[in-house]
C-alpha positions as CSV (number, residue, x, y, z in Angstrom):
1,M,-19.3,145.7,-7.9
2,I,-18.7,148.4,-10.5
3,I,-18.0,147.8,-14.1
4,Q,-15.5,150.2,-15.7
5,I,-15.7,151.1,-19.4
6,K,-12.1,151.8,-20.6
7,G,-9.8,151.5,-23.5
8,N,-9.6,153.7,-26.7
9,V,-12.2,156.3,-25.4
10,R,-12.1,159.9,-24.6
11,F,-13.7,159.5,-21.3
12,Q,-13.5,156.4,-19.2
13,I,-16.7,155.9,-17.0
14,T,-17.8,153.5,-14.3
15,L,-21.2,151.7,-14.2
16,D,-22.8,150.9,-11.0
17,P,-25.6,148.4,-11.8
18,S,-27.1,148.4,-8.3
19,T,-28.4,152.0,-8.9
20,W,-30.1,151.4,-12.2
21,I,-33.1,150.3,-10.4
22,F,-33.8,153.9,-9.8
23,D,-33.0,154.9,-13.3
24,D,-36.1,155.8,-15.6
25,R,-34.3,154.4,-18.6
26,K,-34.7,150.9,-17.2
27,E,-37.1,148.6,-19.1
28,E,-39.0,145.5,-18.1
29,L,-37.4,142.6,-19.9
30,D,-40.7,141.0,-20.7
31,K,-41.8,144.1,-22.6
32,L,-38.3,144.2,-24.4
33,L,-38.8,140.7,-25.4
34,G,-42.5,141.4,-26.5
35,N,-43.8,138.8,-23.9
36,D,-45.9,141.5,-21.8
37,T,-49.5,140.6,-21.6
38,E,-52.1,143.2,-22.3
39,E,-53.8,144.8,-19.2
40,E,-57.4,143.7,-18.8
41,Q,-59.6,146.5,-20.0
42,I,-62.3,147.8,-17.8
43,N,-65.6,148.5,-19.4
44,F,-68.6,150.1,-17.8
45,T,-71.9,149.5,-19.1
46,D,-73.2,152.8,-17.5
47,S,-70.2,154.9,-17.6
48,K,-72.1,158.2,-17.7
49,E,-73.2,157.5,-14.0
50,W,-69.7,156.5,-13.0
51,N,-68.2,159.6,-14.6
52,R,-70.7,161.9,-13.0
53,Q,-70.0,160.5,-9.6
54,I,-66.3,161.1,-9.9
55,I,-66.7,164.6,-11.3
56,E,-69.1,165.6,-8.5
57,G,-66.8,163.9,-6.1
58,T,-69.1,161.4,-4.6
59,T,-66.8,158.6,-5.6
60,K,-63.0,158.8,-4.6
61,P,-61.1,156.2,-6.7
62,P,-57.9,155.4,-4.8
63,T,-55.7,155.8,-7.7
64,L,-52.8,157.5,-6.1
65,K,-52.1,155.0,-3.5
66,S,-52.6,152.0,-5.7
67,E,-50.2,153.6,-8.3
68,K,-47.5,154.1,-5.6
69,K,-48.1,150.6,-4.3
70,F,-47.8,149.1,-7.8
71,K,-44.6,150.9,-8.6
72,K,-43.1,149.7,-5.5
73,Q,-44.3,146.2,-5.8
74,Q,-43.1,146.2,-9.4
75,L,-39.5,147.3,-8.2
76,L,-39.5,144.5,-5.8
77,D,-40.7,141.8,-8.0
78,G,-39.7,143.0,-11.6
79,T,-37.0,141.9,-14.1
80,F,-35.2,144.7,-15.6
81,A,-32.6,145.6,-18.2
82,I,-31.2,149.0,-19.3
83,C,-30.0,149.9,-22.9
84,L,-26.1,150.5,-22.8
85,K,-26.3,152.8,-25.7
86,P,-26.2,156.2,-23.7
87,F,-23.4,154.8,-21.5
88,L,-21.3,153.7,-24.4
89,E,-21.9,157.0,-26.3
90,Y,-20.7,159.0,-23.1
91,T,-17.3,157.5,-23.4
92,E,-16.8,159.0,-27.0
93,P,-14.7,156.2,-28.6
94,H,-11.7,157.5,-30.6
95,R,-12.5,155.2,-33.6
96,G,-16.2,156.4,-33.8
97,E,-18.7,154.2,-35.5
98,D,-15.9,151.8,-36.4
99,A,-15.0,151.1,-32.7
100,M,-15.1,147.7,-31.4
101,I,-16.2,146.8,-27.9
102,T,-14.8,143.9,-26.0
103,F,-16.8,142.4,-23.2
104,T,-15.2,140.3,-20.5
105,H,-17.5,137.5,-19.0
106,G,-16.0,134.8,-17.0
107,E,-12.7,133.7,-18.5
108,Q,-13.8,134.7,-21.9
109,T,-14.0,137.7,-24.0
110,T,-16.5,138.6,-26.9
111,I,-16.0,141.4,-29.3
112,L,-19.2,143.3,-30.6
113,P,-19.3,146.4,-33.0
114,Y,-20.0,149.8,-31.5
115,N,-22.5,150.6,-34.3
116,R,-24.9,148.0,-32.8
117,R,-25.0,149.7,-29.4
118,H,-28.7,150.4,-29.6
119,T,-29.3,146.6,-29.3
120,L,-27.1,146.1,-26.3
121,Y,-28.9,145.8,-22.9
122,A,-27.6,145.0,-19.4
123,H,-29.8,142.6,-17.7
124,F,-29.3,143.4,-13.9
125,S,-32.3,142.5,-12.0
126,Q,-34.3,139.2,-12.0
127,D,-37.5,139.0,-9.9
128,G,-36.5,142.0,-7.9
129,K,-33.0,140.6,-7.1
130,Q,-29.6,141.3,-8.4
131,L,-28.6,138.5,-10.8
132,Y,-25.4,137.8,-8.9
133,E,-24.2,138.4,-5.5
134,D,-21.3,140.4,-6.8
135,G,-23.7,142.6,-8.6
136,L,-22.5,142.1,-12.1
137,I,-24.8,141.9,-15.2
138,D,-25.6,139.8,-18.1
139,L,-25.3,141.4,-21.6
140,L,-28.2,140.8,-23.9
141,V,-28.1,141.7,-27.6
142,I,-31.8,142.2,-28.4
143,S,-33.2,142.7,-31.9
144,D,-36.8,142.5,-32.9
145,G,-37.8,141.2,-29.5
146,V,-35.3,138.2,-29.5
147,V,-32.0,137.8,-27.5
148,D,-29.5,137.0,-30.2
149,V,-26.6,136.9,-27.7
150,R,-26.3,136.4,-23.9
151,L,-23.1,136.9,-22.3
152,E,-23.3,135.9,-18.6
153,H,-21.6,137.5,-15.7
154,V,-20.0,140.5,-17.4
155,S,-17.1,142.0,-15.5
156,G,-15.3,144.3,-17.9
157,I,-16.2,146.6,-21.0
158,S,-13.4,148.0,-23.1
159,F,-13.0,149.6,-26.5
160,D,-10.5,148.6,-29.1
């Protein structure tokens, strides 16, 4: 399902959350929330010999294949969100920084200020799958690595 951004804007745009998995602007939700664990560092006691073998070509570390596999596996298992800031800015609201955004979720609506757009994230993927069968999203308001507000099953976005 697509979500249309409409209302008091210069340009109405349509969002298709199913395409965001291919968008380089997506971010892992754990990293946004500061929950990512540090990668284990590899330490070599005799790195001089290891580096010599790589430079001279006697060792071929399989980095290219593992990088591709990791990225593919990450897409299949990852939990992602994307910042709505660029999409909201593309619409060019007539009221500028004073604009208010109404998010429709379920039978409810929630109004948030446009000037906080940098904290608005669309959570669209959980463990490599869409959040909902109809392809809709959850809206997260994230500041300082904490979810302040979570609006579930957002189906509409409009400017007042």
